[in-house]
C-alpha positions as CSV (number, residue, x, y, z in Angstrom):
1,M,-236.1,-174.5,7.5
2,G,-236.5,-172.3,10.6
3,V,-235.4,-168.7,10.5
4,F,-233.2,-169.4,7.6
5,V,-236.2,-168.8,5.2
6,F,-236.5,-165.3,6.5
7,L,-232.8,-164.3,6.2
8,P,-232.7,-163.7,2.4
9,L,-235.6,-161.2,2.9
10,V,-233.4,-158.9,5.1
11,L,-229.8,-159.8,4.1
12,P,-229.9,-157.5,1.1
13,L,-229.3,-154.7,3.6
14,T,-225.7,-156.0,4.0
15,A,-225.0,-155.5,0.3
16,L,-225.6,-151.8,0.5
17,P,-222.0,-151.0,1.5
18,L,-221.0,-152.5,-1.8
19,A,-222.5,-149.5,-3.6
20,R,-220.1,-146.9,-2.2
21,L,-217.2,-149.3,-2.2
22,A,-217.6,-150.2,-5.8
23,E,-217.9,-146.5,-6.8
24,H,-214.7,-145.6,-5.0
25,H,-212.5,-148.7,-5.6
26,L,-213.6,-150.3,-8.9
27,H,-213.6,-149.1,-12.5
28,P,-217.2,-148.0,-13.5
29,R,-217.6,-151.0,-15.9
30,S,-216.6,-153.5,-13.2
31,A,-218.7,-151.8,-10.6
32,S,-221.8,-151.7,-12.7
33,V,-221.6,-155.3,-13.8
34,F,-220.7,-156.5,-10.2
35,L,-223.5,-154.6,-8.5
36,A,-226.1,-155.7,-11.0
37,S,-225.0,-159.3,-10.5
38,V,-225.3,-159.0,-6.7
39,A,-228.7,-157.4,-7.0
40,V,-230.0,-160.2,-9.2
41,V,-228.7,-162.9,-6.9
42,L,-230.1,-161.4,-3.8
43,A,-233.5,-160.7,-5.4
44,A,-233.6,-164.3,-6.7
45,C,-232.9,-165.7,-3.2
46,S,-235.4,-163.3,-1.7
47,T,-238.2,-164.2,-4.2
48,F,-237.4,-167.9,-3.9
49,C,-237.8,-167.9,-0.2
50,L,-241.0,-166.0,-0.5
51,G,-242.2,-168.8,-2.7
52,L,-241.3,-171.4,-0.1
53,L,-243.3,-169.5,2.4
54,V,-246.2,-169.3,0.0
55,V,-246.2,-173.1,-0.2
56,V,-246.7,-173.4,3.5
57,G,-249.3,-170.6,3.5
58,T,-251.3,-171.9,0.6
59,A,-251.5,-175.3,2.1
60,Q,-253.5,-173.8,5.1
61,L,-256.2,-172.3,2.9
62,P,-259.5,-174.1,2.3
63,G,-259.7,-175.7,-1.1
64,N,-256.0,-175.2,-1.8
65,P,-254.6,-176.8,-5.0
66,L,-251.7,-178.4,-3.1
67,P,-251.7,-181.8,-1.6
68,D,-253.5,-182.0,1.8
69,N,-250.5,-183.7,3.4
70,W,-248.5,-180.5,2.8
71,S,-250.5,-178.8,5.5
72,D,-249.5,-181.4,8.1
73,P,-248.2,-180.1,11.4
74,E,-244.7,-181.5,10.6
75,V,-244.6,-179.3,7.5
76,R,-246.0,-176.2,9.2
77,A,-243.5,-176.6,12.0
78,A,-240.7,-176.0,9.5
79,V,-241.7,-172.3,9.4
80,P,-241.8,-170.1,12.5
81,Y,-245.1,-168.3,13.0
82,D,-246.4,-170.3,10.0
83,E,-250.0,-169.1,10.1
84,V,-249.0,-165.4,9.9
85,A,-245.9,-165.8,7.8
86,G,-247.4,-168.2,5.2
87,K,-250.4,-166.0,4.5
88,A,-248.4,-162.8,4.5
89,A,-246.0,-164.3,2.0
90,I,-248.9,-164.9,-0.4
91,F,-249.7,-161.2,-0.4
92,A,-246.1,-160.2,-0.7
93,L,-245.3,-162.5,-3.5
94,A,-248.4,-161.2,-5.4
95,L,-247.1,-157.7,-5.0
96,V,-243.7,-158.7,-6.3
97,V,-245.1,-160.4,-9.4
98,V,-247.4,-157.4,-10.2
99,A,-244.6,-154.8,-9.7
100,C,-242.2,-156.8,-11.9
101,A,-244.9,-157.3,-14.5
102,L,-245.8,-153.6,-14.6
103,T,-242.1,-152.6,-14.8
104,L,-241.5,-155.0,-17.7
105,R,-244.7,-153.8,-19.5
106,R,-243.7,-150.2,-19.1
107,H,-240.2,-150.8,-20.4
108,V,-241.4,-152.8,-23.4
109,R,-244.2,-150.4,-24.3
110,F,-241.8,-147.4,-24.2
111,R,-239.3,-149.1,-26.5
112,L,-242.0,-150.2,-29.0
113,R,-243.6,-146.7,-29.1
114,A,-240.2,-145.1,-29.5
115,H,-239.1,-147.4,-32.4
116,R,-242.5,-146.9,-34.1
117,A,-242.1,-143.1,-33.8
118,L,-238.6,-143.3,-35.2
119,A,-239.4,-145.6,-38.0
120,G,-240.3,-142.7,-40.4
121,L,-237.4,-140.5,-39.5
122,G,-234.2,-140.3,-41.4
123,S,-230.7,-140.3,-40.1
124,G,-229.0,-137.4,-38.3
125,V,-226.5,-136.8,-41.1
126,G,-228.4,-133.7,-42.2
127,A,-228.5,-132.3,-38.8
128,G,-224.7,-132.3,-38.7
129,V,-224.0,-135.3,-36.5
130,G,-223.0,-137.5,-39.4
131,S,-224.4,-141.0,-38.4
132,D,-227.2,-143.2,-39.7
133,E,-227.8,-144.5,-36.2
134,V,-228.7,-141.1,-34.8
135,A,-232.3,-139.9,-34.9
136,V,-232.6,-136.2,-34.5
137,L,-236.0,-135.0,-33.3
138,D,-237.2,-131.5,-34.0
139,D,-237.8,-130.5,-30.4
140,E,-236.5,-127.4,-28.5
141,E,-236.4,-129.4,-25.3
142,P,-232.8,-130.6,-24.8
143,Y,-232.4,-134.3,-24.3
144,A,-230.6,-137.4,-25.6
145,Y,-230.7,-141.1,-24.8
146,A,-229.8,-144.5,-26.2
147,L,-232.7,-146.6,-27.4
148,P,-231.7,-150.3,-27.6
149,G,-233.1,-152.6,-30.3
150,S,-232.2,-154.2,-33.6
151,P,-230.7,-151.9,-34.5
152,G,-230.2,-149.6,-31.6
153,R,-230.7,-145.9,-32.1
154,I,-229.4,-142.7,-30.5
155,V,-232.2,-140.2,-29.9
156,V,-231.2,-136.5,-29.7
157,S,-233.3,-133.4,-29.9
158,T,-232.3,-130.3,-31.9
159,G,-232.5,-128.4,-28.6
160,M,-229.7,-130.6,-27.2
161,L,-227.5,-130.2,-30.4
162,S,-227.9,-126.5,-30.3
163,C,-226.5,-126.3,-26.7
164,L,-223.2,-128.1,-27.7
165,D,-220.5,-127.3,-30.0
166,E,-219.0,-129.8,-32.6
167,A,-216.5,-131.4,-30.2
168,E,-219.1,-131.7,-27.4
169,R,-221.5,-133.3,-29.8
170,R,-218.9,-135.9,-30.6
171,A,-218.6,-136.6,-26.9
172,L,-222.3,-136.9,-26.5
173,L,-222.6,-139.4,-29.4
174,A,-219.6,-141.4,-28.1
175,H,-221.3,-141.5,-24.7
176,E,-224.6,-142.9,-26.1
177,R,-222.8,-145.4,-28.4
178,A,-221.1,-146.7,-25.1
179,H,-224.6,-147.2,-23.6
180,L,-225.6,-149.3,-26.7
181,A,-222.4,-151.2,-26.9
182,G,-222.4,-152.1,-23.3
183,R,-226.1,-153.0,-23.2
184,H,-226.5,-150.8,-20.2
185,H,-230.3,-151.1,-20.5
186,R,-230.1,-154.7,-19.5
187,L,-228.1,-153.8,-16.3
188,L,-230.6,-151.0,-15.5
189,L,-233.6,-153.2,-16.1
190,A,-232.1,-156.0,-14.0
191,V,-231.6,-153.8,-10.9
192,Q,-234.9,-152.2,-11.4
193,L,-236.7,-155.6,-11.3
194,A,-234.5,-156.6,-8.3
195,G,-235.7,-153.5,-6.5
196,C,-239.3,-154.6,-7.2
197,A,-238.5,-158.0,-5.8
198,N,-237.0,-156.6,-2.6
199,P,-237.2,-152.9,-1.7
200,F,-233.9,-153.2,0.3
201,L,-232.2,-153.5,-3.1
202,R,-233.4,-150.2,-4.5
203,P,-230.2,-148.2,-3.4
204,L,-228.2,-150.6,-5.7
205,R,-230.2,-149.3,-8.6
206,A,-229.1,-145.8,-8.1
207,A,-225.5,-147.1,-7.8
208,V,-225.8,-149.0,-11.1
209,M,-227.3,-146.0,-12.8
210,Y,-224.4,-143.9,-11.7
211,G,-221.9,-146.6,-12.7
212,T,-223.3,-146.9,-16.2
213,E,-223.2,-143.2,-16.7
214,R,-219.6,-143.0,-15.5
215,W,-218.8,-146.0,-17.7
216,A,-220.2,-144.2,-20.8
217,D,-218.3,-141.0,-19.7
218,E,-215.0,-142.8,-19.7
219,E,-215.7,-144.4,-23.0
220,A,-216.6,-141.0,-24.5
221,A,-213.4,-139.5,-23.1
222,R,-211.3,-142.3,-24.5
223,V,-212.9,-142.0,-28.0
224,T,-212.7,-138.2,-28.1
225,G,-209.2,-138.2,-26.5
226,D,-210.2,-135.2,-24.3
227,R,-211.6,-135.6,-20.8
228,R,-212.2,-131.9,-20.4
229,I,-214.4,-131.7,-23.5
230,T,-216.4,-134.7,-22.3
231,A,-216.8,-133.1,-18.8
232,R,-217.9,-129.9,-20.4
233,A,-220.5,-131.7,-22.5
234,V,-221.9,-133.5,-19.5
235,G,-222.1,-130.2,-17.5
236,K,-223.7,-128.2,-20.2
237,A,-226.2,-130.9,-21.0
238,A,-227.2,-131.1,-17.4
239,L,-227.4,-127.3,-17.1
240,F,-229.8,-127.0,-20.1
241,S,-231.8,-130.2,-20.0
242,R,-234.7,-131.5,-17.9
243,R,-235.0,-135.1,-16.8
244,V,-236.6,-137.2,-19.6
245,T,-238.7,-140.2,-18.6
246,T,-237.0,-143.2,-20.3
247,P,-238.0,-146.4,-18.3
248,G,-235.0,-148.7,-17.8
249,L,-232.8,-146.7,-20.3
250,A,-229.8,-144.3,-19.9
251,A,-230.3,-140.6,-20.6
252,F,-227.4,-138.2,-21.1
253,A,-226.9,-136.1,-18.1
254,A,-230.1,-137.4,-16.5
255,A,-228.8,-140.1,-14.3
256,G,-226.3,-140.0,-11.5
257,P,-225.0,-136.9,-9.7
258,V,-223.7,-134.8,-12.5
259,P,-221.2,-132.8,-10.4
260,R,-219.5,-136.0,-9.4
261,R,-219.3,-137.2,-12.9
262,V,-217.8,-133.9,-14.1
263,A,-215.3,-134.0,-11.2
264,A,-214.3,-137.6,-12.1
265,L,-213.8,-136.6,-15.7
266,L,-211.5,-133.7,-14.7
267,G,-209.5,-136.2,-12.7
268,P,-207.2,-139.0,-13.8
269,V,-208.4,-142.1,-15.6
270,P,-209.8,-144.6,-13.0
271,P,-207.6,-147.5,-12.4
272,R,-208.8,-151.0,-13.0
273,G,-207.8,-151.9,-9.4
274,S,-208.9,-154.4,-6.8
275,W,-210.8,-154.1,-3.6
276,P,-209.1,-152.4,-0.6
277,S,-207.2,-154.4,1.9
278,A,-209.2,-156.3,4.4
279,L,-207.4,-154.6,7.2
280,T,-208.9,-151.2,6.3
281,R,-212.4,-150.0,7.2
282,A,-213.5,-150.2,3.6
283,G,-212.1,-153.7,3.3
284,M,-213.9,-154.8,6.4
285,A,-217.1,-153.4,5.1
286,A,-216.6,-155.2,1.8
287,C,-216.1,-158.5,3.7
288,V,-219.3,-158.0,5.6
289,A,-221.3,-157.2,2.5
290,A,-219.8,-160.2,0.7
291,A,-220.5,-162.5,3.6
292,G,-224.1,-161.1,3.6
293,T,-224.6,-162.0,0.0
294,A,-223.1,-165.5,0.5
295,A,-225.3,-166.1,3.6
296,S,-228.3,-165.1,1.7
297,T,-227.6,-167.6,-1.0
298,L,-226.8,-170.4,1.5
299,S,-229.9,-169.6,3.5
300,A,-232.1,-169.9,0.6
301,F,-230.6,-173.2,-0.4
302,N,-230.9,-174.5,3.2
303,A,-234.5,-173.4,3.4
304,A,-235.4,-175.1,0.1
305,L,-233.7,-178.3,1.1
306,A,-235.3,-178.4,4.6
307,L,-238.8,-177.8,3.1
308,F,-238.3,-180.4,0.4
309,V,-237.4,-183.0,3.0
310,A,-240.4,-182.0,5.1
311,L,-242.7,-182.2,2.1
312,E,-241.3,-185.5,0.9
313,A,-241.7,-187.0,4.4
314,A,-245.4,-185.8,4.5
315,T,-246.2,-187.1,1.0
316,P,-247.4,-190.8,1.1
317,L,-245.7,-193.2,-1.3
């Protein structure tokens, strides 16, 4: 197993160039799905290798539940600095489990509370937004966000509606419908959990948050047929609103650098292009990041296979 068991813990650093490359060279939809997938794979490899280290570390503890043979010198020799690394991995894996559990709990509780609060509300037809899926809250604080569920709801305050004209309201609703249709909450929750599993992956969360907002912006511009109106709605909403705490959900004008979103909407429609040529600096960085992701996966597999062989050899027939 050797040093290969440690590589997936640090190799997520090589995936960070993917964030900027994806923002500049991929359509927002492709960038969001791709970066979320990379984050999940790297987090899974990192957590898996932590688990392998925990096996070695737990076997050293008195009264451990694992077979005594798993603490043989042959098994412990498979991990460099086994005494320190094994016991530290127990503490690290416990932190990962607790952080992921708290994140999931906070996400589920927010959704349940929000749906219970909206259960007694009618549609937003009477508020001038003309849709049964829209829940209009009588609140002067401007905010809007997509609440997933069965069915999903669009939550918008009267304060937000008063800041926008009719065309801008259509852009806002189209933006939030894109969040629900694209199931962006799943991508955001996935990268949030990946960041809990490995702190080196947290920058990818910001990239996916920006990508999903840009994805919804482009869908809103396509539905309304006017990129300038959509840009104006995003800018005005950001100007009047404050950040609303919506764990793992997308909030209108609350995630991603708003000036960049407005500038992108005022520009041409992003092409559904490919990665830059490998001969360019951006292409070379993409190759390095892709190689780091592949190496993380292969290292996790190699470490698991090596530990399996060592444990099988130490276990009597």
